[in-house]
BALO-159791 format. One line per 2 residues: their letters; for each residue x, y, z of N, C-alpha, C, CB. Coordinates in pm, 1 decimal. Last residue first. Glycine has a CB too. Layout:
a = X/Y/Z/X/Y/Z/X/Y/Z/X/Y/Z | ...
***
This chain:
xx = 9012.6/13191.8/11685.4/9092.1/13081.1/11682.9/9164.8/13018.3/11828.2/9192.6/13120.7/11585.1 | 8900.5/13427.8/11693.4/8776.7/13288.6/11726.1/8857.8/13190.5/11717.1/8636.6/13253.6/11613.0
xx = 8976.0/13690.9/11664.2/8931.2/13593.2/11509.6/8867.1/13446.6/11587.3/9116.8/13539.0/11377.9 | 8994.9/13756.5/11868.3/8909.7/13849.9/11813.3/8887.0/13766.6/11694.2/8964.9/13999.8/11792.7
xx = 9186.0/13591.9/11964.8/9039.1/13592.3/12032.3/8988.2/13646.5/11961.3/9004.6/13644.0/12155.3 | 9404.7/13724.9/11796.9/9402.6/13548.0/11822.4/9231.3/13545.7/11833.4/9505.0/13474.1/12007.4
xx = 9428.7/13961.9/11957.9/9407.4/13995.9/11779.4/9372.2/13787.0/11710.5/9645.4/14100.1/11682.5 | 9538.2/13926.1/12189.4/9392.5/13975.2/12167.7/9357.4/13948.3/12027.4/9372.2/14132.4/12198.3
xx = 9752.6/13788.1/12135.8/9682.5/13731.9/12181.0/9573.8/13788.6/12161.2/9709.9/13706.0/12276.2 | 9885.4/13895.7/11769.9/9881.4/13907.9/11933.4/9772.8/13820.1/12009.3/9848.7/14064.0/11975.4
xx = 10049.4/13739.6/11541.9/9929.3/13763.2/11630.2/9947.4/13794.8/11681.0/9860.7/13714.6/11677.5 | 10346.8/13796.3/11329.6/10229.5/13715.6/11453.4/10137.9/13825.1/11469.5/10298.9/13665.4/11632.9
xx = 10406.3/13940.5/11002.7/10414.3/13974.3/11198.1/10307.7/13879.7/11258.1/10357.1/14168.8/11260.0 | 10555.7/13792.0/10781.5/10419.9/13842.2/10819.1/10474.9/13895.5/10974.0/10279.3/13707.3/10815.0
xx = 10696.5/13636.3/10477.2/10743.7/13753.8/10592.0/10555.4/13816.0/10597.1/10910.3/13914.4/10508.4 | 10794.4/13412.0/10330.7/10687.0/13412.7/10390.6/10710.4/13514.0/10488.3/10648.2/13289.1/10435.2
xx = 10970.5/13231.5/9999.7/11033.9/13326.5/10187.3/10849.5/13387.5/10211.4/11223.0/13558.0/10156.1 | 11075.0/13002.7/9865.9/10923.4/13058.3/9894.9/10965.4/13144.8/10034.4/10784.1/12912.8/9925.8
xx = 11272.5/12900.2/9632.4/11250.7/12897.9/9742.0/11164.7/12992.9/9787.7/11346.2/12894.3/9792.7 | 11405.7/12687.1/9339.5/11307.6/12774.4/9394.1/11293.8/12810.6/9523.7/11204.8/12734.8/9368.6
xx = 11720.7/12598.0/9249.2/11581.2/12542.9/9316.1/11517.9/12680.2/9381.9/11610.9/12408.6/9450.3 | 11792.7/12607.9/8889.6/11834.9/12652.7/9036.4/11672.9/12653.5/9137.1/11920.8/12841.1/9022.9
xx = 11834.1/12317.8/8697.6/11735.4/12455.4/8740.5/11779.0/12496.0/8892.8/11543.9/12413.1/8740.8 | 11910.8/12100.0/8681.1/11990.4/12193.3/8657.1/11971.3/12324.7/8676.9/12016.9/12181.9/8561.4
xx = 11677.8/11972.8/8643.2/11767.9/11917.6/8761.9/11887.9/12040.5/8790.7/11848.4/11751.9/8710.6 | 11527.0/11994.1/8414.6/11470.4/12070.9/8518.8/11569.8/12064.6/8651.2/11321.4/12013.9/8548.8
xx = 11691.4/11791.8/8294.7/11693.6/11918.7/8211.6/11606.8/12018.8/8358.5/11584.6/11896.4/8019.5 | 11572.5/11542.8/8395.1/11684.5/11583.5/8423.9/11736.3/11719.4/8364.0/11757.2/11485.4/8396.1
xx = 11283.8/11577.6/8330.8/11331.5/11599.2/8491.7/11452.7/11603.0/8481.1/11298.0/11492.8/8603.0 | 11329.8/11479.5/8048.5/11218.3/11608.3/8095.7/11304.8/11617.1/8259.1/10988.0/11546.8/8104.8
xx = 11404.7/11217.4/8127.7/11467.0/11267.9/8031.7/11430.8/11436.7/8057.1/11420.0/11194.4/7891.5 | 11153.9/11094.5/8258.7/11302.6/11115.0/8312.6/11384.5/11167.2/8247.4/11367.1/11016.2/8343.1
xx = 10946.9/11041.9/8121.7/10941.5/11159.6/8173.1/11097.1/11205.5/8230.2/10828.9/11153.2/8279.5 | 11012.1/10773.0/7970.0/10994.0/10899.7/7926.3/10995.5/11021.1/7966.6/10922.2/10902.2/7893.5
xx = 10976.0/10580.4/8169.9/11114.5/10618.7/8170.2/11093.9/10699.6/8039.6/11233.6/10491.5/8171.1 | 10728.2/10484.6/8224.4/10790.6/10525.1/8300.5/10882.9/10585.8/8237.3/10818.1/10451.4/8377.6
xx = 10715.3/10324.9/7939.9/10583.3/10498.4/7979.8/10687.8/10541.1/8121.2/10318.8/10440.6/8064.5 | 10854.0/10126.5/8036.1/10860.5/10222.1/7833.3/10764.6/10370.2/7883.2/10713.2/10084.8/7632.1
xx = 10700.0/10002.8/8201.3/10868.8/10035.6/8195.2/10891.9/10111.2/8100.9/10967.6/9921.3/8172.8 | 10453.2/9948.8/8114.3/10469.4/10058.3/8221.0/10609.4/10055.3/8204.4/10411.7/10033.6/8380.2
xx = 10547.2/9738.6/7945.7/10471.5/9860.3/7870.2/10498.8/9966.9/7982.0/10287.7/9834.5/7833.3 | 10593.7/9511.7/8087.2/10741.7/9591.2/8017.3/10653.8/9704.8/7973.0/10847.7/9500.9/7862.9
xx = 10358.0/9477.5/8221.5/10452.3/9509.1/8290.9/10578.1/9592.4/8190.8/10490.0/9376.1/8361.9 | 10141.6/9382.5/8097.3/10146.9/9531.6/8124.1/10278.1/9593.1/8210.0/10014.0/9565.3/8205.1
xx = 10106.6/9076.7/8164.2/10099.2/9117.5/8042.1/10155.5/9270.9/8000.4/9965.3/9099.5/8015.4 | 10124.6/9099.2/8416.0/10252.3/9036.6/8361.7/10264.0/9082.8/8202.6/10245.9/8861.3/8378.3
xx = 9894.9/9179.0/8487.4/9988.0/9260.4/8538.1/10127.7/9224.3/8470.8/9986.5/9248.4/8689.1 | 9735.4/9040.8/8363.8/9697.3/9165.3/8295.4/9875.9/9213.1/8361.9/9511.7/9266.5/8360.7
xx = 9782.8/8785.0/8518.4/9789.3/8761.9/8400.3/9822.8/8905.5/8347.3/9668.9/8692.1/8351.8 | 9620.5/8905.1/8758.6/9809.9/8840.9/8781.4/9824.4/8863.8/8617.2/9851.4/8609.0/8852.5
xx = 9350.3/8920.4/8675.0/9445.5/9054.3/8710.3/9620.9/8990.6/8714.4/9388.5/9131.1/8900.3 | 9274.5/8665.3/8637.4/9312.8/8770.9/8564.2/9396.1/8903.4/8521.2/9259.4/8785.1/8567.6
xx = 9305.9/8590.7/8886.3/9388.9/8527.1/8776.6/9399.3/8628.1/8695.0/9335.6/8403.4/8705.7 | 9118.4/8759.0/9031.6/9257.4/8720.9/9044.2/9325.8/8670.3/8934.7/9271.5/8633.0/9136.4
xx = 8878.2/8692.2/8898.1/8954.4/8821.5/8893.5/9098.1/8805.7/8915.9/8903.6/8917.3/8994.1 | 8859.0/8396.7/8952.0/8891.0/8444.0/8814.5/8925.2/8561.7/8836.9/8790.3/8438.7/8711.8
xx = 8796.1/8442.7/9256.6/8964.3/8379.0/9180.7/8967.4/8401.9/9063.1/9004.4/8216.5/9177.6 | 8530.2/8574.2/9241.2/8695.4/8637.5/9327.8/8835.6/8609.8/9258.9/8724.9/8551.1/9492.6
xx = 8417.9/8404.3/9116.3/8403.7/8499.1/9054.1/8573.3/8576.0/9106.4/8247.1/8568.4/9090.6 | 8420.2/8173.0/9305.8/8470.7/8147.0/9164.5/8473.9/8281.9/9116.9/8379.5/8047.9/9069.7
xx = 8308.1/8278.5/9509.3/8435.9/8263.7/9523.2/8536.6/8239.7/9403.3/8441.8/8170.8/9605.2 | 8036.3/8340.6/9431.2/8143.9/8465.2/9460.3/8258.8/8441.3/9457.2/8141.2/8527.6/9576.9
xx = 7965.9/8104.1/9423.3/7965.3/8176.8/9267.7/8047.6/8310.1/9330.2/7773.1/8220.5/9180.9 | 7972.5/8025.1/9655.8/8051.5/7955.6/9590.8/8079.1/8005.5/9500.5/8026.0/7858.0/9568.6
xx = 7712.8/8182.9/9781.1/7910.3/8181.1/9825.4/7970.4/8132.7/9714.1/7976.4/8062.6/9965.9 | 7559.9/8065.4/9643.9/7558.4/8205.9/9606.4/7727.7/8225.6/9621.1/7449.6/8312.0/9716.1
xx = 7483.2/7816.0/9713.6/7535.6/7846.8/9611.4/7612.4/7976.0/9556.1/7456.8/7823.2/9557.4 | 7389.6/7880.6/9998.6/7539.6/7841.5/10000.8/7592.1/7837.1/9856.7/7563.4/7695.1/10072.0
***
């Protein structure tokens, strides 16, 4: 029973540390996240790339030959 109480104490301590760490780094992550936005706005003016795939469909005999 003593082991379970120790695990509970370790879990509570880890939860408290994680909570304080999230508050401590909240301002830092907002500053880091704002940096790539400027690079993204430059790419927004570029034309959208379109990929076109052309090919024949397989017949039933060809599909059976491939084992699909």
